[in-house]
Residue frames as a rotation matrix with the C-alpha (Angstrom) as fourth column:
UNK 1
-0.729 -0.656 0.194 -42.13
0.468 -0.272 0.841 -38.48
-0.499 0.704 0.506 -6.06
UNK 2
-0.088 0.674 -0.734 -43.86
-0.463 -0.680 -0.569 -36.03
-0.882 0.289 0.372 -8.40
UNK 3
-0.797 -0.098 0.596 -45.47
0.428 0.603 0.673 -37.46
-0.425 0.791 -0.439 -11.53
UNK 4
-0.583 0.656 -0.480 -47.81
-0.805 -0.549 0.227 -36.32
-0.115 0.519 0.847 -14.26
UNK 5
-0.829 0.344 0.441 -50.79
0.184 0.912 -0.366 -38.65
-0.528 -0.222 -0.819 -13.84
UNK 6
-0.690 0.697 -0.193 -53.71
-0.443 -0.196 0.875 -39.25
0.572 0.690 0.444 -16.18
UNK 7
-0.897 0.426 -0.116 -56.72
0.326 0.462 -0.825 -39.61
-0.298 -0.778 -0.553 -13.89
UNK 8
0.011 0.999 0.047 -60.30
0.665 0.027 -0.746 -39.73
-0.747 0.039 -0.664 -15.20
UNK 9
0.458 0.163 0.874 -59.28
0.880 -0.223 -0.420 -38.06
0.126 0.961 -0.246 -18.46
UNK 10
0.947 -0.160 0.279 -57.32
-0.179 -0.983 0.044 -35.22
0.268 -0.091 -0.959 -16.82
UNK 11
0.132 -0.967 -0.217 -53.58
0.567 0.254 -0.784 -34.75
0.813 -0.020 0.582 -16.51
UNK 12
0.916 0.153 0.372 -52.56
-0.214 -0.598 0.773 -33.76
0.341 -0.787 -0.515 -12.98
UNK 13
-0.218 -0.976 0.006 -49.24
-0.316 0.065 -0.947 -33.32
0.924 -0.208 -0.322 -11.22
UNK 14
0.837 0.534 0.119 -49.41
-0.325 0.310 0.893 -35.59
0.441 -0.786 0.433 -8.17
UNK 15
-0.274 -0.839 0.470 -47.13
-0.951 0.165 -0.260 -36.76
0.141 -0.519 -0.843 -5.41
UNK 16
0.763 0.507 -0.401 -47.16
-0.483 0.859 0.168 -40.56
0.429 0.066 0.901 -5.69
UNK 17
0.684 -0.530 0.501 -45.18
-0.276 0.447 0.851 -43.25
-0.675 -0.720 0.160 -3.84
UNK 18
-0.080 -0.802 -0.592 -41.81
-0.993 0.010 0.120 -44.12
-0.090 0.597 -0.797 -5.34
UNK 19
0.738 0.342 -0.582 -41.77
-0.459 0.886 -0.061 -47.62
0.495 0.312 0.811 -6.84
UNK 20
0.216 -0.648 0.730 -39.92
-0.773 0.344 0.534 -50.34
-0.597 -0.679 -0.427 -4.97
UNK 21
0.015 -0.256 -0.967 -37.98
-0.888 0.441 -0.131 -52.70
0.459 0.860 -0.220 -7.24
UNK 22
0.970 0.229 0.079 -38.14
-0.242 0.905 0.351 -56.46
0.009 -0.360 0.933 -6.81
UNK 23
0.498 -0.825 0.268 -34.94
-0.010 0.303 0.953 -58.39
-0.867 -0.477 0.143 -6.06
UNK 24
-0.107 -0.554 0.825 -34.14
0.814 0.427 0.392 -58.96
-0.570 0.714 0.406 -9.76
UNK 25
0.600 0.394 0.696 -35.04
0.728 -0.629 -0.272 -55.40
0.331 0.670 -0.665 -10.83
UNK 26
-0.621 -0.725 -0.299 -33.33
0.781 -0.602 -0.163 -52.01
-0.062 -0.335 0.940 -10.66
UNK 27
0.556 0.752 -0.354 -34.77
0.720 -0.649 -0.247 -48.56
-0.415 -0.117 -0.902 -10.06
UNK 28
-0.444 -0.664 0.602 -33.75
0.870 -0.481 0.109 -45.73
0.217 0.572 0.791 -12.41
UNK 29
-0.134 0.350 -0.927 -34.18
0.353 -0.857 -0.375 -42.03
-0.926 -0.378 -0.009 -11.82
UNK 30
0.163 0.279 0.946 -35.93
0.987 -0.032 -0.161 -40.65
-0.015 0.960 -0.280 -14.89
UNK 31
-0.644 -0.496 -0.582 -34.51
0.474 -0.856 0.205 -37.30
-0.600 -0.144 0.787 -15.97
UNK 32
-0.576 0.476 -0.665 -36.78
-0.734 -0.659 0.164 -36.64
-0.360 0.582 0.729 -18.95
UNK 33
-0.435 0.500 0.749 -39.81
0.435 0.845 -0.312 -38.43
-0.788 0.190 -0.585 -20.40
UNK 34
-0.962 0.095 -0.254 -41.09
-0.268 -0.480 0.835 -37.96
-0.043 0.872 0.488 -23.91
UNK 35
-0.092 0.981 0.172 -44.72
-0.221 0.148 -0.964 -37.89
-0.971 -0.127 0.203 -24.91
UNK 36
-0.969 -0.231 0.084 -45.60
0.010 0.301 0.953 -39.78
-0.246 0.925 -0.290 -28.09
UNK 37
-0.586 0.783 -0.207 -48.75
-0.627 -0.277 0.728 -40.12
0.513 0.556 0.654 -30.17
UNK 38
-0.287 0.472 -0.833 -49.90
0.451 0.834 0.317 -43.11
0.845 -0.285 -0.453 -28.08
UNK 39
-0.717 -0.011 -0.696 -49.79
0.669 -0.288 -0.685 -40.93
-0.192 -0.958 0.214 -24.93
UNK 40
-0.888 0.402 -0.225 -51.80
-0.436 -0.891 0.125 -38.25
-0.150 0.209 0.966 -26.73
UNK 41
-0.423 0.755 -0.501 -54.41
-0.205 0.459 0.864 -40.85
0.883 0.469 -0.039 -27.73
UNK 42
-0.396 0.241 -0.886 -54.77
0.825 0.517 -0.228 -41.78
0.403 -0.822 -0.403 -24.05
UNK 43
-0.856 0.036 -0.516 -55.17
0.274 -0.815 -0.511 -38.14
-0.438 -0.579 0.688 -23.00
UNK 44
-0.755 0.590 -0.285 -57.80
-0.622 -0.510 0.593 -37.61
0.205 0.625 0.753 -25.71
UNK 45
-0.167 0.714 0.680 -59.71
-0.719 0.383 -0.580 -40.62
-0.675 -0.586 0.449 -24.36
UNK 46
0.291 0.246 -0.925 -59.29
-0.900 0.398 -0.178 -42.84
0.324 0.884 0.337 -27.42
UNK 47
-0.215 -0.405 -0.889 -57.58
0.023 0.908 -0.419 -45.49
0.976 -0.111 -0.186 -25.26
UNK 48
0.845 0.532 0.053 -58.64
-0.082 0.032 0.996 -46.68
0.529 -0.846 0.070 -21.81
UNK 49
-0.080 -0.926 -0.368 -55.74
0.653 0.231 -0.721 -45.74
0.753 -0.298 0.587 -19.51
UNK 50
0.885 0.124 0.448 -55.20
-0.234 -0.713 0.661 -44.24
0.401 -0.690 -0.602 -16.07
UNK 51
0.656 -0.719 -0.230 -51.74
0.680 0.430 0.594 -43.82
-0.328 -0.546 0.771 -14.59
UNK 52
0.234 -0.700 -0.675 -48.41
-0.176 -0.713 0.678 -42.25
-0.956 -0.040 -0.290 -15.48
UNK 53
0.963 0.090 0.254 -48.04
0.228 0.230 -0.946 -41.80
-0.144 0.969 0.201 -19.26
UNK 54
0.593 -0.786 -0.177 -44.66
-0.801 -0.552 -0.234 -41.47
0.086 0.280 -0.956 -20.97
UNK 55
0.857 -0.282 0.432 -42.63
0.138 0.932 0.335 -44.52
-0.497 -0.227 0.837 -21.89
UNK 56
0.533 -0.726 0.434 -39.86
0.577 -0.063 -0.814 -42.79
0.619 0.684 0.386 -23.85
UNK 57
0.996 -0.083 0.034 -37.48
-0.076 -0.574 0.815 -41.79
-0.048 -0.815 -0.578 -21.08
UNK 58
0.175 -0.984 0.010 -33.86
-0.107 -0.029 -0.994 -41.03
0.979 0.173 -0.110 -20.24
UNK 59
0.941 0.164 -0.298 -32.50
0.244 0.284 0.927 -42.45
0.236 -0.945 0.227 -16.98
């Protein structure tokens, strides 16, 4: 799946493996993801984070 990934302080569009849900979980297809001020702090380097930002989504 394609995802916007924060890697070493840079945002990059990458093809990453799709997550596999555990037995008691479900997998949602995210249509849109919002970027909030916390995500911007991570991109600016004020917070230690590497991965897929964006936790405000619509499934």
